[in-house]
Structures are given as structure tokens and as C-alpha cells.
Residue, then its C-alpha position, 0 to 999 in steps of 0.5 A: m308578483a305582478a311587478t316581476t311580470e311587469g318587469t319581464l314584459s319590460e325587458r322582453a320589449n326592450s330586447l325586441a326594441a334592440s334586435p332591429a338596432l343590432r341588426n342594421v349595425v351588423l349589416i353596416y359591419a358587412l358593408f365595411a367588409l365588403a368593402a375592404v375585400a372588394y377594394w383589395p388594393a386599398s386594404e392591402a395600401l392600408y395594411d401597409v401604412w398601419t404596420d409600417f413600424r419603421n415609419l411610425g406614421g400611421t401605427h395608429g391605423f387599427l385603433v382608428l378603426g376600432i373607434s370607428l366601429w365602436l361609434i357606430f355601435r355607440n350610435r345603434r339605436s339612432l340607426d333607423a332605416v328612413y327611405g327616400p327619393q335621396q336614395g337613388l341620388a346615392l346610388v348614382a353617387l355611390l358609382l361615381a365615387s366607385f369609378g372615380w376610385l377606379i380611375l386613381w387606382r388604375a392611375g397609380l395615385q394612392d393617397p386620392h383613391l384611399a380617400l375615396i374609400p370613407i366616402i363610399l362607405w357612407l354613400g353605401v350606407f346612405a344608399a341601403f338605410g337612407r338619410k337618418a342613417a346616413a347623418v348618424s353614421a357620418l362622423p364614425i366613418g369620417f373618423l376614418y380620415f385620420a388613418w389616411p396616409g395622406w396627412a404626411y403632405l403637412a409634414p414638410v409645413l410643420q418641419a419648417l414651423t418646428t425649426r423656426a420655433v426651436g431657433l426662436l426660443a434658443s435666441a430668447l434663452g441667449l442660446r447661440a443656435y444657427i438655422e440652415g434649412n431644417t437643420v439647427v447648429i448649436p456650439e456643441g453639435t448639430f441637429e437635423i429636423e427629419g420628417g419624422c420630428s415634423g410632429i404630424h403623428f402628435l398632431v393627427v392623434g391629438l385631432a382625432l382625440a379632440v373629435l372623439q372628445g367632442e362625441l363622447i361629450a356630446a358638445p355643439f358644433r362651435k364647442r367641437v371646433n374649439l376643441v379640435c382648434v385647441m388640440a391643433a395648437l397643443a399638439i403643435l407646441c408639444n412637439w416644439v416643446r419636445v424637439f426644444t428639450i432635445v437641443m438643451a439637453g445636448h447643450l448642457t451635456d455636450m451631446q452626452h444626454f440620453l434623449i438624443r438618441e432615445h426621444y421618440t418615447f419622450g415625446w410620446a410621454l410629454f404628449a400623454i402629458f398634454v393630451g391627458t390635460f386636455i381631456w381632464v379640462t374637457a371632460k365635463p358633459d353637456p348638459q343636454i347628454a342625458r336628455q338626448a340619450m333618453s331620446d335615442a333610446a326611445v326611438g325604435s328602428r324602422s324596418l329594413r328593405v332588402i332590395p335598396y340593401v343588396t342594390a347599394a351592395g352591388v353597386m359598390i362593388i361593380a367598379p372593383v370587380l370591373g378593376q380586378a378583370l382589367s388587371a387579369v387581362d393586363s396581367r397576360w399582356t407580356t409583349p416586349v417594348r423597345m424604343d428605336f431612336p430616329a437617325g439624325s436629320a436637318g444638320w444633327s448626326n446619327r444618334v450615338p449611344a450617350p457615353d457613360p453619362e453623368w446624367r441618369p434617370q431613376f425609375p424603378g419598375a419602367d420597362l425600358v429607359e434608354q438614353v442616345t446623344y445627338r450631335d450638331g455640325a458645331g460639335n453642340s450635343v443633346t441628350a435625349v431619354a425616353i422612359l417607357y412603361r407597358l402597364q403602370a401600376q403602384g411602384a411602377e408609374l410614371i409618377g412616383d415617390r421613388n422616381s427621379l429624372l435627375g438621378d443621383a447626379g444632381t438637385a433641382v433649381s428649377d421646374e417650370i412649363v415653357t412654350t418651345p417651337a414643338g409646343q409646351f415642355r417642363e423645363l428643368i434645371g439641375e445642377d451636379r455635385y460640381r455646381r456645373r447646371f444642366l437644362i433638361r426640357y421633357r413631357y409625358d405621352v400616354g397612347g399618344q396624348q401629351f402632358v406637361n402636368p404629372l397629375m393629368s398624365q397619371l389621371g389621363y391613364g387612369v381613364r384610358s387604362l379602362v378601355g385599352a392598355p395605353l402606352s406611358s412614356l416620359l420623353a426628356y431632352g438634356a443639354a449642359c449650360v456651358e457658357s450660360c443656360e441661355d445657350a443651352r436653351n437655344l439649342t434645345d429649342r433647335f433640337l425640338e424644333q427640328m428632331a422631337r416630332s421624329v422621336e416621338t413618332s419613333l415611340p412603340r404604340p402597343a394595343r391590348 
């Protein structure tokens, strides 16, 4: 009887000890939910990436989110609310990160503003619970970066490495293979190593599993680093083996093997073998894991203060609420925008419409794309282009993946910053499908401030949009390289010196 009573009291004590821990987990989940709603543009962007079953590069996103939430629950007994002077600094940092997100979002810089979300979440936990809970939740929240779409920036590097590796393996086995760019040519056919064949998805998933494995076996920091490095090498090697196997299958079957058409499933099956071996070899827990688990179980969660939690939640949503208010105001601004190019002067003829130009810039979502041609007395011509945005937003911005100053007519040969009589410009030399070259000088204008750096122009717009509605434009001036591009350079120099200022002052300057 005594033993039974003693056991019941022990169970009640354990239940009471666990209750504050579960409360803290629920409150941290509430911060996640609050961020998902307040930072809705980020949530929507991530949802689009995580459900993109065409490109498939981010379809592991929901699994990463689930693991992050589970890791927080797993560490629940260590989520003590420990307060100190760092709380004030955490609140300031949270406010700065939140407004940084707002500027990046208004600037249309999607991957950078998505990269701030885990930082904002972690600073929110720090401000609400203190340094100990922040330390315990650092890895679970940081784990969210494995669902960040910015990993795609590594794809070109991995793509090039895969192509070179396949070429070397083919040569080593005596297979005649010719490498041109990211294309592997063998006697039986041609294989193009596209971005999806770079292995970036394997790398990201592999790194996530290595970090998770290190956490589950409570490995020391050095061992965790080793696990990540080994997994990175295995993921890259796995992709090389996959692509080379497909090339060899094409060689041995005269391009008739089913792997040439269905290589995605084969890749993940091969990756599962590599990862399964890695997990089996590294699954031995650290000897201290049992002692650490006992230590964590003995920790009781201290009292949570309501004011720091509410303050952290309030600070977290100030910037996104302001952003939504600005967007509501922007949506009411429907004044049409137009560009009146100036008449000719200083020897340049009156403007004439560009006669069905070969040069056709493409800027989806722009409010205006207009081209005119100016001619001098000798018959030399310079085409001026104005691309204007009343408001910028994701998918309708000066700097975007779908934008092309050259359009479909040509490819870029070089792009660099140069100094002209009218100041700094970017100089782009393009080449059309007939191998004819042309030179374009261009720069950005955001509310009257000029930029030659694309990123700085977007950040400038993000900052200025907090207090107004700056018109954003790209002004470009192009001339054909008839004899040489040096002649086109001298011609555009003269045009810019005599006409650029007149064109720029013709830009409309609407205000909110």
C-alpha cells in the first residue's frame, strides 16, 4: 500500500514538473503561429516553394518544419524561462530584424527576407523566455534554414562540378566524351546537365539529416561538424554516380535505357542507399547521452513572466503590421504613369519611334516600357529605353528573375560599371542571333536617386517606400557596334553628355 501511494505521489510530482515545460512548448508554438500570420508574405512564398511539385527543389519544406517543431518538443524539459539584462538587447535586435524584413520585403528581395524569418523567431523566443530557452531552441529553429529556397544559388557550382566529374569518369573508363559548358556529348547522344541535375536537393536533404543525426546522438560539436562534412561529400558523390550511371546506360543501350527517361526516382533510390549507410555507421550515441537525458529530466521549468512574452509578441508584429498598412495605401494609388521623352537638342534630331527594334527588353509587371530613337546629323542613332514601375512588388520589380534588358534578341557578352561624361553607368555588350554586337549603357533611378548596383537600387526602394511611393525606373541607351564597339562607346558617350540629363529630368515624380 505504501509503495502504491509513494508511486502515485511520484507520478503526480512528475506531472506537475512536466506541465510548465509543455506550457513553454505551446507558447513557443504560438510564436511560430503568430509569425506565420504576421509575416504572411513570407509564409505564402514558402508555401509556393514547398508545394512546387514541378521543380521539386523545396518539397521537403513541410517535413523540415515538422522536425523543427518536434525538436522543440523533444527539448521541452530544458526550456527554462531565465531572465536577465539580455532581454532588452534581444527586444532591440528583434525590432531591427523585423524592420529589416520589412525593407527587404518591400524591396522585392524574396530570398533575403525569407532568411530573416528564423532569426526573428529565435529573437522572439530569446525576448520572451531568456537566454537559456534561446540556447536550447537555437538548433531547432535554425533547422528551418534547410527549407530556405536560397540554397538554389549553389546549383550552378554543383552543376559545373557534376559535369566535370562525369567527364573525368568517362575518360577514366575509356568512353569518348566531349564536354561543352554543362553538356556531355558521347557518340550515342547528348546529355545536358541541367540545374535539376546539380544535386542541390540531395545536398540540402543530406545536410539536414546529418545535423539531425548529430542532435539525436548528442554528438559533441566537433563530431557534428565531421558528420556534416562527410554527408556533404556523400551527397555530391551520390549525384555524380547517378549522372554517370545514366550516361553509361545511354552508351551501352544506344540511348534506349529507361533510366534516360526516368532518372529522378533512380536518383532518390541511390541517395537512400548512401544515406542509409551513413545513418547505420554513425548511429552510435555519445556515451554521455544517458547522463544528459537524466540531467534534463531533473530540470524544472521556472516561472514564465507574462510581460516579457507579450512584449516580445508585440514587438515581433510591429513591422509586418506597418507593412500591410503601407500595402493598403499603395493599392489605392492608381494614378497612371507616362514618360515624355524630350525633344532633340545639341545636334540630335527630334525623337522618332524606334522602328520595330530588334532590341526588345522584357520586364513583366512594368507599368511602362517605351523606346525611342535619336539621330545625329551624320545619321548615327542611339535608342533610349525607359522602364517604369509606379510600385514594386514581388514579380513586378526592377530586379527580377524574369526580367531581361536584352530580351530574346541576344545574350550578354560583358556587363561592367563604367564612368561616362554623364556619370557612372553599367555597360552591357550583347550579341544577337546573327552575331551582331550592340552596346547598352544603363542605370537605375529610384525616386530621383541613381544607382548602378542592382541590389542597392532595390534596398534603396525598400527604405524609401516606408515614407512614400518612389517611382522606380531603368533608363538605358543602346547603339549598334557597326565598325567596332569602341565607335558605339564614343557615340553613346556623346549622347549621354548632351542628352542624358534631359531624359532623366523627364521622368515623372509622383508622390503618394
